[in-house]
N, C-alpha and C positions, 0 to 999 in steps of 0.2 A: 891442611894448613888453615890458620885462623884468618878470616876475612873481616877487617875492621871497618866500622862506620863511625862517623862523628855527626851527631845531631846538635846543633848550636842554636841557643837563643842569642841572636846577634846583638841585643842590646845589653847582654850581661857581660860583666868584666871579672877576670881572674888573672892575676899576675900580669904578664906582658900581653894579654889579649890573645885573639885567635890566630894571629900571625905567629906568635911565639909558640902557640900550640902545634902549628904545622911543623915548626923547626924541631920541637922536642919529640914529635912522633917520628920525624925523620931520623934523629939521632938514634932512636931505638929501631930502626930499620922498617918503619911503617911509612913508605914513600908515597903511596898512592891510596889513601882511605877513600871510602865512599863518604862525600863531604856534602852535608845538607844543612842549610841554615834557615831559621825561621825567625819572623818578627815578633811573634807571640806564642805563648806557650800552647794555646790552643790549637796551632798549627802542627804540633809535634806528632800526634798519632798518625796523620797521613805520611809524614816523613818516616816514621817507624816502619809502616807498611812497605814503603818504597825501599827502605834499607834492607829489609827481610827478603823481599822479591829479588834484590840484587845479590842475594847470597851472604848478607852479613850474619856472623855469628858472635861477634863482639861489638856492642854499640856503646860508644862513649857519649854520654848526655852532658852537655854544657848548659848550666842554667841554675836556677834556684829550685826549691822544693816543689813549685808548680810544675815546672818542666819535667822534673823527675817524675812526679805523679802522673803526668800525661804519659810519659813514656812507659812507666810500669803498667798503667792501665791497658796500653797497647800490646804489651808482650806477654801478659799473663797467659799461660797455655802454650807458649812457644818454648823452643829450646834455646833461645838467644840468652846470652849473658850480658848484664850490664855494668858499665864502669861509670862511676859518677865523678864529673868535674865540677866541684861546688862552687858556682859563681853567682850565687843569690844573696839575699839579704840574711836569712837565719840559717839555711843549710842544716836543717834539723836532722835529716836522714843521714847525711854525711857524718855529722858529728856523733849521732848514736852508733854509728857502724865504725867509728874510729878512722875515717877516711880524712886524710889531711886537707886543709883549706890552703893548698899550695899547688900550683899548677904542675910543677915538675914532679913532685912527690906524689900527686894524685895520678898522674900518667903512669908512673912507676907501678903504683898499686893495681891500676887497670890493666897493665900488661902482663905483670908478673905477680900479682897478689894471689890469695886464695879464694876459691869460689865459696860463697855462703848462700844457701837457700833459705829464704825468709817466707814467712806468711804475710798475707796482706788483708785488709778488711774490704768489704764491698758494700758500699752505701748508696741506695737509690740508682744502682746500675753501674757506678763507677768504682774502680779500686783505689785504696789508698794504702801508704806504707807507714805513715808517721801517726797522724791523729786526725780525727773529724770532730765536728760538734755543731751544736745549735744553741743560740742565745748570745751572751756577751762577747765571746770569742768570734762569732761570726760577724757581729755588727762591727767590731773593732777591724777585723780584716777587710771587711767590705769597704769601709771608709778609708783605710790606709791604702787600698788598691786604687782608689780614685785620684792617683797622681801623687799623694803625699809620700809613699814608699820610695819612689824614685828619687824624690828630692831629699828626703830627711833619713832614709835608711830605717834601722830599727827604732829610732825615736818616733817615727810615725805611729807605731803600735802603741807606745806610752801615751801619745796625745789622744789617739782616737779611743783607747781604752778609758782614759779619764773622762772623755766626753759621755761615755755610756754607762759609768760606774753607778749612776742613779737610776738606771732603768728598772722598771717595776718587774718583779719576778712573775712568771706565767705558769698557769696551771699545766702540769706536765705529767704524762703517764709513761713509765718506763717498764717494758716487759723484758725479762731475762730468761732466755731459753723457754719461752712460752708462758712464763708465770709473772704476774704482776709484782713488781719489786718495789717501785716508787710511784706514788700518786698524790702529788701535792704541788705546791708552787716551787718553781725553780728558776734561777736566773741563768744557768748555763748547764749543758750536758756535754761531756767530753767522752770520746771513744778513742782508745789509744792502742798502738801497736808497739810503742817504745817508751821509755821510761822519762827522758829528758826533754824538756821544753825550751832549753837554751838558757844562757846566762848562768850555767852552773846549778839550775834548778831542776831537781828530779821529782816531778809530780807524780809519777806512777812507779813506786819503788820496786814493785814485783813484775812490771811489764818486761816481756821479752819478745822480740819479733819472730821467734821460733818456737813458741810453746803451745801453738795450736788454740790461743785463747786471745780475745781482746779484753782490754781493761776499761772499765766504765766508772765514770765519776759524775755525780750530780752535786752541783753547787747550790745552795739555797741563800747565799749572802745577799742582803738587801741594804744597799747604801755604802757610802764610802768607808765607814768605820768597819763594818763587817767584812768587806772585800779586803781591807788592809790586814785584818786578822787572818783571813783565809790565805792571803798571798804570803804573809809571814811565816805561816805554818808550813806551806808548800816549800818555801825557800830553804827550810832546814831539813827537808826531806821526810817530813812526817805528816803529809796531807791527810792521811787516813785517820788521824787522831783529832782532826778538827770536827767540832760539832756542826759545822756548816757544810761539810762534805760527806757524802755517802758513796763508798766505792765497793765494787765487785768485778768479777770476771765472768765472761760468758763467750759462747760460740755463736749466739744469735740474739740480737737486740732489736727492739722496736721502741721507737720514741714518738709520742704523740703530744702535741701542744694545742692548747685551746685556740690560739691565734696563730696565724701564719708568720713565720720569721725566717730570715735568711740562714742559711747554714753554710758550712765551709769544710773542705778537706784538704789536708796537707797544705794549709795556707792559702788556699784558692777560694774565693767567695762564689757562692752559688745562689740561685734564686729563692725567694721565699717558698716555704712548704709548712704544713703542719703535721708531716709524718715522715719519719726516717726508718727505712728497712735496712738493717745491717748484719752481716754475717762474715765470719773469718773464712779465708780460703787458705788452708795449709799448704806450705811448700810451694808458694805460687811463683816465685821469680828468684833468680840466681843473680848475685850482685858480687863483684869483686871487692874484696876487703884486705886490709893489711895482714900480713902472716901474724901469728900470735906473738912472736918475739918482738915484732916491730909496732904492735897495735898501742902500747901503753905510751909511746912517744910521738904517735903520728899526728893526732888532731890538736889543733891549737886555736 
């Protein structure tokens, strides 16, 4: 029999909240799950370890992409299945996998959906499932995380992105599978495991979380006008046609910058560095997703 655990970021909200989650699980016959709440996403890995030690083989993770990333990082290499209850701001992994942003329907998927095994990336020792990067995106996320995201939601990213859009590009070297692929000034380097970055924008048209590859994009936009051109191109799904974007796929990536810069993975800010070491980990984690018949109408 399946042993169910719930790991919940207590500050996040979805539907009727955690009380309603208990009721919905009970309605499905899950009357005594292993229940573990955390005040911050960085507390998630310890609770994952605790849940596994108590015998959980299905873990519901309630939170945003940061909580999901911490959970994935902790379960890689274990037989545990994850079920996502998307209670965050962007919920990028849930959206890319078709998991509904709805408490009752997400629980239904978690208990009765299909198992889907996906690849993850590993960057500087941490696993990620959506995307990671260094440059403008990391500066934007770092500043949004300093209280603005909790107050303004997605609007915080627009505000902080606008603040950094005039940042000077930095000399950057990118090696793809051991060979130098880019060596010039760049404003941002993104490494993706999925295609959509939210808001209906598919930045990585060929990305798939189960193809054994990571997608890489280097952006050289300098200033507001060039960034506007770049984002406009990405918004219509043809980012690779922009002269300000270079894209490729790889199993192993190294990024070096002349100056130390903050980086991010799955929407979580990390301290400054001047080197990223990244590689794909194929078939790393199993996640419950809607059945094919239900997926087209599941996410909203």
